[in-house]
C-alpha positions in Angstrom: -13.9 73.2 67.1 -14.3 70.3 64.6 -11.6 72.2 63.1 -9.4 71.4 66.3 -10.3 68.2 66.6 -9.4 67.4 62.9 -5.9 68.8 63.8 -5.3 67.4 66.7 -6.1 63.8 65.1 -3.5 64.5 62.4 -0.8 65.7 65.3 -1.2 62.8 66.7 -1.1 60.1 64.0 1.7 61.8 62.8 3.2 61.2 66.4 2.3 58.2 67.1 4.4 56.7 63.4 7.6 58.8 64.4 7.4 57.1 66.9 7.1 53.4 64.8 10.1 54.2 63.3 11.6 55.8 66.1 11.6 52.5 68.2 11.4 50.2 65.1 14.8 51.2 63.9 17.5 49.5 66.2 15.8 46.3 65.5 16.6 46.6 62.2 20.0 47.9 62.6 20.2 44.4 64.7 18.6 42.6 62.0 21.0 43.6 60.1 24.3 43.1 61.4 23.5 39.2 62.5 22.3 38.4 58.0 25.5 38.4 56.7 26.2 39.8 53.5 27.2 37.5 49.9 30.1 39.6 48.8 30.3 38.0 45.1 31.5 38.8 41.3 31.4 36.9 38.1 34.0 34.6 39.5 34.5 35.2 43.1 31.8 35.1 45.9 32.1 35.2 49.6 29.7 34.5 52.1 31.3 35.2 56.3 27.6 34.1 57.8 30.0 32.6 60.7 31.6 36.7 60.6 35.5 35.0 60.3 37.1 38.2 58.3 36.3 41.8 59.1 34.5 43.7 56.9 37.9 45.1 54.4 39.5 41.1 54.8 35.7 40.1 53.0 36.6 42.5 50.4 39.7 42.0 50.1 39.4 38.0 49.6 36.2 39.0 46.8 38.2 40.7 45.0 41.3 38.1 44.7 39.4 34.9 44.3 38.0 37.4 41.5 40.9 37.7 39.5 41.9 34.4 39.7 38.2 33.0 38.5 38.0 35.8 36.2 42.0 34.0 35.0 41.4 31.2 34.8 37.4 31.0 33.6 36.6 28.6 37.0 33.8 30.1 39.7 35.5 30.5 43.5 33.6 30.6 46.4 34.8 30.4 50.1 31.1 30.3 52.7 30.9 30.2 56.3 28.9 30.0 59.3 28.2 28.9 63.0 25.8 25.6 61.8 24.1 24.1 59.1 20.7 21.7 58.8 22.1 19.4 56.6 23.8 16.1 57.2 27.0 16.6 56.6 29.9 19.1 55.7 29.7 17.3 51.8 26.4 18.1 51.9 26.2 22.1 53.3 29.0 22.3 50.3 27.4 21.3 47.5 23.9 22.9 48.2 25.2 26.4 48.8 27.1 25.6 44.8 24.2 24.4 43.6 21.3 26.6 45.1 22.4 29.8 43.4 22.2 31.7 46.9 25.5 33.4 46.3 25.2 34.2 42.8 27.0 30.8 41.0 26.1 29.6 38.1 23.7 26.1 39.0 24.4 24.8 36.1 27.0 20.5 36.1 28.9 21.3 33.7 29.9 25.0 35.3 33.3 24.6 36.1 33.6 25.9 40.3 35.4 25.2 43.3 33.7 26.3 47.0 35.1 26.4 50.5 33.0 25.8 53.8 33.9 26.1 57.2 32.1 25.7 59.5 32.9 26.2 63.2 30.0 24.8 65.5 31.8 21.5 64.9 34.8 22.8 63.2 35.2 21.4 59.9 35.3 21.7 56.4 34.7 21.1 52.7 36.5 22.1 49.4 33.4 21.2 47.2 33.9 20.8 43.0 32.5 20.6 39.9 32.8 20.0 36.1 36.4 21.0 35.2 37.0 21.7 38.5 36.4 17.9 39.4 39.2 17.2 37.3 41.9 19.8 38.3 41.6 19.1 42.1 41.8 15.1 42.1 41.9 13.7 45.2 45.2 14.3 45.7 45.1 17.8 44.4 42.9 18.3 46.5 45.0 16.3 49.8 47.8 19.1 49.1 45.8 22.0 48.9 44.4 21.0 52.2 47.9 21.6 53.5 48.1 24.8 52.8 45.4 26.1 54.4 44.1 23.9 57.0 47.1 25.0 59.7 45.7 28.8 59.7 41.7 27.9 60.0 43.6 25.8 63.7 45.4 28.8 65.2 42.6 31.2 64.0 44.1 32.9 61.0 41.4 32.2 58.3 42.3 35.4 56.8 45.7 34.5 55.9 43.8 30.5 55.4 41.3 31.7 52.9 44.0 33.6 51.0 46.1 30.5 50.9 43.5 28.6 49.7 43.1 31.3 46.8 46.7 30.7 45.7 46.6 27.4 45.3 43.7 27.0 43.2 45.1 29.7 41.3 48.4 27.4 40.9 47.3 24.6 39.9 44.7 25.9 37.7 48.3 26.7 36.3 49.9 23.7 36.0 46.0 22.0 34.6 46.2 24.6 31.6 50.4 24.5 31.0 50.1 20.2 31.7 50.8 19.3 27.7 53.3 22.3 27.3 56.8 21.7 27.4 58.9 24.5 28.1 61.4 26.0 25.7 64.5 25.2 27.6 63.7 21.7 28.1 64.3 21.5 24.8 67.2 22.6 24.6 68.3 20.3 27.5 67.8 17.5 25.7 68.9 18.7 22.2 72.5 20.2 24.2 72.4 16.1 26.0 72.0 14.6 23.3 74.5 15.9 21.1 76.8 15.9 23.7 76.2 11.8 24.2 75.9 11.0 20.9 79.5 12.6 20.1 80.8 10.4 22.9 79.5 7.5 21.9 80.8 7.8 18.0 84.6 8.9 19.5 84.5 5.4 21.1 83.1 3.6 17.9 85.7 5.8 16.1 88.9 4.8 18.6 87.8 1.6 19.2 88.3 0.8 15.1 92.1 2.2 14.3 93.5 -1.0 13.9 91.8 -2.3 11.6 92.7 -2.2 7.9 90.9 -2.6 4.3 91.3 -5.7 2.5 90.7 -6.3 -1.2 88.8 -9.5 -1.1 85.8 -10.7 0.6 88.2 -14.4 1.2 90.7 -13.2 3.4 87.8 -13.0 6.0 87.7 -16.7 5.7 88.8 -19.1 8.3 90.6 -21.4 7.6 90.1 -25.3 8.4 87.0 -23.9 10.1 83.6 -26.8 11.1 81.5 -28.2 8.6 77.6 -28.5 9.7 76.7 -31.8 7.9 73.3 -32.0 8.9 70.7 -30.3 11.1 67.8 -31.1 13.7 65.3 -29.8 16.2 64.2 -31.9 19.0 61.0 -31.3 21.4 62.9 -32.5 25.3 60.3 -30.8 27.5 57.4 -28.5 27.8 58.0 -26.0 31.2 54.9 -23.1 31.7 54.9 -20.9 35.0 52.1 -18.9 35.9 52.1 -15.8 37.8 48.8 -14.1 38.7 48.7 -10.3 37.4 47.8 -8.1 40.9 45.6 -5.3 40.3 44.8 -2.4 42.8 41.3 -0.6 43.1 42.6 2.9 44.5 41.7 5.5 42.0 45.2 7.1 41.5 45.8 10.2 40.4 41.7 10.6 40.0 38.6 12.4 41.6 35.9 10.1 44.1 32.3 12.2 43.0 29.2 11.8 44.4 25.5 13.6 43.3 24.6 15.9 44.9 20.8 16.9 46.3 20.0 19.1 42.9 21.2 16.1 40.5 24.3 17.6 40.1 27.9 15.4 40.1 30.5 16.5 42.4 33.8 16.1 43.8 35.7 17.6 46.8 37.1 16.4 50.5 36.9 17.9 53.7 37.9 16.9 57.3 38.4 19.0 61.1 41.1 21.5 61.7 
Protein backbone atom coordinates (compact mmCIF):
# COMPACT_ATOMS: atom_id res chain seq x y z
CA UNK A 1 0.00 0.00 0.00
CA UNK A 2 2.85 2.35 0.80
CA UNK A 3 4.35 1.75 -2.63
CA UNK A 4 1.03 2.39 -4.30
CA UNK A 5 0.54 5.61 -2.29
CA UNK A 6 4.04 6.70 -3.18
CA UNK A 7 3.41 6.06 -6.88
CA UNK A 8 0.17 8.03 -6.71
CA UNK A 9 2.05 10.97 -5.21
CA UNK A 10 4.58 10.89 -8.03
CA UNK A 11 1.82 10.67 -10.65
CA UNK A 12 -0.08 13.56 -9.02
CA UNK A 13 3.10 15.69 -8.91
CA UNK A 14 3.88 15.06 -12.59
CA UNK A 15 0.29 15.82 -13.58
CA UNK A 16 0.43 19.09 -11.64
CA UNK A 17 3.65 20.13 -13.33
CA UNK A 18 2.22 19.32 -16.76
CA UNK A 19 -0.91 21.35 -16.02
CA UNK A 20 1.17 24.32 -14.86
CA UNK A 21 3.26 24.25 -18.03
CA UNK A 22 0.15 23.97 -20.18
CA UNK A 23 -1.59 26.86 -18.42
CA UNK A 24 1.46 29.11 -18.59
CA UNK A 25 2.09 28.53 -22.31
CA UNK A 26 -0.47 31.06 -23.59
CA UNK A 27 0.83 33.67 -21.12
CA UNK A 28 4.39 33.26 -22.39
CA UNK A 29 3.28 33.65 -25.99
CA UNK A 30 1.34 36.80 -25.10
CA UNK A 31 4.30 38.38 -23.35
CA UNK A 32 6.58 37.53 -26.26
CA UNK A 33 4.12 39.08 -28.71
CA UNK A 34 3.91 42.31 -26.72
CA UNK A 35 7.68 42.87 -26.55
CA UNK A 36 9.41 43.77 -29.80
CA UNK A 37 12.76 42.25 -30.60
CA UNK A 38 15.80 44.28 -31.59
CA UNK A 39 17.14 43.43 -35.01
CA UNK A 40 20.77 44.42 -34.86
CA UNK A 41 24.00 44.03 -36.75
CA UNK A 42 27.32 45.80 -36.58
CA UNK A 43 25.96 48.98 -38.19
CA UNK A 44 22.19 48.63 -38.67
CA UNK A 45 19.59 48.48 -35.87
CA UNK A 46 15.78 48.25 -35.90
CA UNK A 47 13.53 48.30 -32.83
CA UNK A 48 9.86 48.34 -33.89
CA UNK A 49 8.20 48.63 -30.48
CA UNK A 50 5.35 50.54 -32.12
CA UNK A 51 4.63 47.52 -34.34
CA UNK A 52 4.56 49.54 -37.55
CA UNK A 53 6.34 46.95 -39.70
CA UNK A 54 5.83 43.31 -40.56
CA UNK A 55 8.58 40.84 -39.73
CA UNK A 56 9.69 40.80 -43.36
CA UNK A 57 9.76 44.60 -43.53
CA UNK A 58 11.82 44.72 -40.35
CA UNK A 59 14.35 42.29 -41.78
CA UNK A 60 14.58 44.14 -45.11
CA UNK A 61 15.07 47.45 -43.30
CA UNK A 62 17.75 46.08 -40.99
CA UNK A 63 19.60 44.59 -43.97
CA UNK A 64 19.51 47.95 -45.77
CA UNK A 65 20.66 49.91 -42.74
CA UNK A 66 23.48 47.43 -42.26
CA UNK A 67 24.54 47.80 -45.89
CA UNK A 68 24.47 51.60 -45.83
CA UNK A 69 26.14 51.82 -42.42
CA UNK A 70 28.99 49.46 -43.31
CA UNK A 71 29.63 51.36 -46.54
CA UNK A 72 30.17 54.63 -44.65
CA UNK A 73 31.25 53.41 -41.19
CA UNK A 74 28.19 55.00 -39.58
CA UNK A 75 25.74 53.29 -37.22
CA UNK A 76 22.13 53.73 -38.34
CA UNK A 77 19.04 52.92 -36.28
CA UNK A 78 15.26 53.17 -36.60
CA UNK A 79 13.19 53.04 -33.40
CA UNK A 80 9.40 53.17 -33.09
CA UNK A 81 7.31 53.35 -29.94
CA UNK A 82 3.76 54.06 -28.77
CA UNK A 83 4.96 56.31 -25.93
CA UNK A 84 8.08 57.28 -24.02
CA UNK A 85 8.84 58.20 -20.40
CA UNK A 86 11.30 61.02 -21.11
CA UNK A 87 10.25 64.66 -21.24
CA UNK A 88 10.79 65.11 -24.98
CA UNK A 89 11.21 63.00 -28.11
CA UNK A 90 14.72 64.45 -28.38
CA UNK A 91 15.68 62.99 -25.00
CA UNK A 92 14.12 59.66 -25.93
CA UNK A 93 16.12 59.43 -29.18
CA UNK A 94 19.37 60.44 -27.45
CA UNK A 95 18.86 57.92 -24.64
CA UNK A 96 18.06 55.10 -27.05
CA UNK A 97 21.29 55.81 -28.89
CA UNK A 98 23.46 56.12 -25.79
CA UNK A 99 21.99 53.39 -23.60
CA UNK A 100 23.36 50.49 -25.63
CA UNK A 101 20.07 48.59 -25.47
CA UNK A 102 19.98 48.40 -29.27
CA UNK A 103 23.53 47.18 -29.49
CA UNK A 104 24.90 50.53 -30.65
CA UNK A 105 28.22 51.60 -29.15
CA UNK A 106 27.93 54.20 -26.41
CA UNK A 107 31.02 56.26 -27.25
CA UNK A 108 30.68 60.01 -27.78
CA UNK A 109 32.92 59.85 -30.86
CA UNK A 110 31.16 56.93 -32.56
CA UNK A 111 29.37 58.20 -35.67
CA UNK A 112 25.68 57.38 -35.60
CA UNK A 113 22.22 58.57 -36.58
CA UNK A 114 18.98 57.32 -35.03
CA UNK A 115 15.45 58.04 -36.21
CA UNK A 116 12.83 57.76 -33.45
CA UNK A 117 9.08 57.76 -34.17
CA UNK A 118 6.39 57.99 -31.47
CA UNK A 119 2.85 57.11 -32.56
CA UNK A 120 1.02 58.46 -29.49
CA UNK A 121 2.23 62.03 -30.06
CA UNK A 122 2.95 61.57 -33.78
CA UNK A 123 6.48 62.90 -33.37
CA UNK A 124 9.77 62.06 -34.99
CA UNK A 125 13.34 62.96 -34.15
CA UNK A 126 16.67 62.19 -35.86
CA UNK A 127 19.54 62.23 -33.36
CA UNK A 128 23.16 62.36 -34.53
CA UNK A 129 26.44 61.69 -32.76
CA UNK A 130 30.16 61.78 -33.54
CA UNK A 131 31.14 62.56 -37.13
CA UNK A 132 27.50 62.23 -38.14
CA UNK A 133 26.98 65.68 -36.57
CA UNK A 134 29.20 67.13 -39.31
CA UNK A 135 27.68 64.94 -42.03
CA UNK A 136 24.08 65.82 -41.15
CA UNK A 137 24.12 69.55 -40.55
CA UNK A 138 20.89 71.35 -39.69
CA UNK A 139 20.18 72.05 -43.35
CA UNK A 140 20.88 68.44 -44.30
CA UNK A 141 18.52 67.18 -41.61
CA UNK A 142 15.75 69.47 -42.92
CA UNK A 143 16.29 68.12 -46.43
CA UNK A 144 16.39 64.55 -45.13
CA UNK A 145 13.05 65.07 -43.39
CA UNK A 146 11.47 66.13 -46.68
CA UNK A 147 12.31 62.68 -48.05
CA UNK A 148 10.55 60.53 -45.42
CA UNK A 149 8.02 62.61 -43.45
CA UNK A 150 5.37 62.59 -46.25
CA UNK A 151 5.30 58.79 -46.00
CA UNK A 152 5.06 58.92 -42.20
CA UNK A 153 2.03 61.18 -42.53
CA UNK A 154 0.35 58.85 -45.02
CA UNK A 155 1.01 55.75 -42.89
CA UNK A 156 3.43 54.12 -45.34
CA UNK A 157 6.04 53.46 -42.66
CA UNK A 158 8.10 50.92 -44.57
CA UNK A 159 8.56 53.40 -47.44
CA UNK A 160 9.32 56.20 -44.97
CA UNK A 161 12.17 54.28 -43.34
CA UNK A 162 13.44 53.14 -46.75
CA UNK A 163 13.61 56.79 -47.87
CA UNK A 164 15.39 57.64 -44.63
CA UNK A 165 18.06 55.02 -45.39
CA UNK A 166 18.42 56.31 -48.97
CA UNK A 167 18.88 59.86 -47.71
CA UNK A 168 21.51 58.81 -45.19
CA UNK A 169 23.40 56.99 -47.94
CA UNK A 170 23.22 60.01 -50.26
CA UNK A 171 24.45 62.56 -47.72
CA UNK A 172 27.23 60.29 -46.45
CA UNK A 173 28.46 59.81 -50.02
CA UNK A 174 28.39 63.55 -50.68
CA UNK A 175 30.32 64.21 -47.47
CA UNK A 176 33.01 61.69 -48.38
CA UNK A 177 33.40 63.21 -51.87
CA UNK A 178 33.27 66.85 -50.74
CA UNK A 179 36.95 67.52 -51.59
CA UNK A 180 37.01 65.55 -54.83
CA UNK A 181 36.61 67.26 -58.22
CA UNK A 182 35.30 65.00 -60.99
CA UNK A 183 37.59 64.51 -64.00
CA UNK A 184 34.97 65.87 -66.40
CA UNK A 185 34.99 69.19 -64.56
CA UNK A 186 38.74 69.46 -65.00
CA UNK A 187 38.33 68.76 -68.71
CA UNK A 188 35.59 71.40 -69.10
CA UNK A 189 37.68 74.01 -67.28
CA UNK A 190 40.68 73.29 -69.50
CA UNK A 191 38.57 73.45 -72.66
CA UNK A 192 36.95 76.74 -71.66
CA UNK A 193 40.33 78.21 -70.74
CA UNK A 194 41.78 77.36 -74.13
CA UNK A 195 38.69 78.66 -75.93
CA UNK A 196 38.48 82.05 -74.19
CA UNK A 197 42.26 82.44 -74.17
CA UNK A 198 42.39 81.84 -77.93
CA UNK A 199 39.61 84.36 -78.55
CA UNK A 200 41.35 87.03 -76.46
CA UNK A 201 44.70 86.57 -78.18
CA UNK A 202 43.00 86.61 -81.59
CA UNK A 203 41.23 89.91 -80.88
CA UNK A 204 44.47 91.50 -79.65
CA UNK A 205 46.39 90.31 -82.68
CA UNK A 206 43.78 91.61 -85.13
CA UNK A 207 43.95 95.09 -83.54
CA UNK A 208 47.69 95.36 -84.12
CA UNK A 209 47.70 94.95 -87.92
CA UNK A 210 48.06 98.75 -88.52
CA UNK A 211 51.13 99.05 -86.29
CA UNK A 212 54.44 99.72 -88.04
CA UNK A 213 57.87 99.17 -86.61
CA UNK A 214 60.05 102.28 -85.95
CA UNK A 215 63.83 102.23 -85.87
CA UNK A 216 64.19 104.94 -83.24
CA UNK A 217 62.40 105.86 -80.05
CA UNK A 218 62.40 109.48 -81.21
CA UNK A 219 59.66 108.63 -83.65
CA UNK A 220 57.28 108.25 -80.68
CA UNK A 221 58.07 111.67 -79.25
CA UNK A 222 55.25 114.18 -79.52
CA UNK A 223 56.10 117.62 -80.98
CA UNK A 224 55.31 120.80 -79.00
CA UNK A 225 54.31 118.74 -75.98
CA UNK A 226 53.50 120.31 -72.61
CA UNK A 227 56.42 120.93 -70.25
CA UNK A 228 55.85 120.60 -66.50
CA UNK A 229 57.97 123.10 -64.56
CA UNK A 230 56.72 122.41 -61.07
CA UNK A 231 54.69 119.96 -59.01
CA UNK A 232 52.79 120.59 -55.77
CA UNK A 233 50.49 118.41 -53.61
CA UNK A 234 47.93 120.56 -51.75
CA UNK A 235 45.61 119.05 -49.09
CA UNK A 236 42.14 120.60 -49.42
CA UNK A 237 39.69 118.72 -47.15
CA UNK A 238 39.10 115.42 -45.37
CA UNK A 239 35.95 113.35 -45.76
CA UNK A 240 35.43 109.97 -44.05
CA UNK A 241 32.30 107.82 -44.38
CA UNK A 242 31.67 105.05 -41.86
CA UNK A 243 29.20 102.21 -42.45
CA UNK A 244 28.24 99.81 -39.69
CA UNK A 245 28.82 96.17 -40.56
CA UNK A 246 25.76 94.00 -39.92
CA UNK A 247 26.30 90.59 -38.31
CA UNK A 248 24.08 87.54 -38.29
CA UNK A 249 23.73 84.97 -35.50
CA UNK A 250 22.52 82.17 -37.72
CA UNK A 251 24.72 79.08 -37.90
CA UNK A 252 24.45 78.84 -41.68
CA UNK A 253 25.52 75.39 -42.78
CA UNK A 254 26.56 74.22 -39.31
CA UNK A 255 24.98 71.91 -36.76
CA UNK A 256 23.15 72.83 -33.56
CA UNK A 257 24.33 70.55 -30.74
CA UNK A 258 23.25 69.70 -27.20
CA UNK A 259 24.22 67.36 -24.35
CA UNK A 260 22.28 64.18 -23.64
CA UNK A 261 21.58 62.82 -20.15
CA UNK A 262 24.64 60.57 -20.51
CA UNK A 263 26.87 63.56 -21.25
CA UNK A 264 27.39 62.83 -24.93
CA UNK A 265 27.22 65.58 -27.57
CA UNK A 266 24.37 65.22 -30.04
CA UNK A 267 22.98 67.03 -33.03
CA UNK A 268 19.54 66.44 -34.44
CA UNK A 269 16.14 67.76 -35.40
CA UNK A 270 12.55 66.58 -35.32
CA UNK A 271 8.91 67.57 -35.44
CA UNK A 272 5.39 66.23 -35.95
CA UNK A 273 3.94 64.28 -38.85
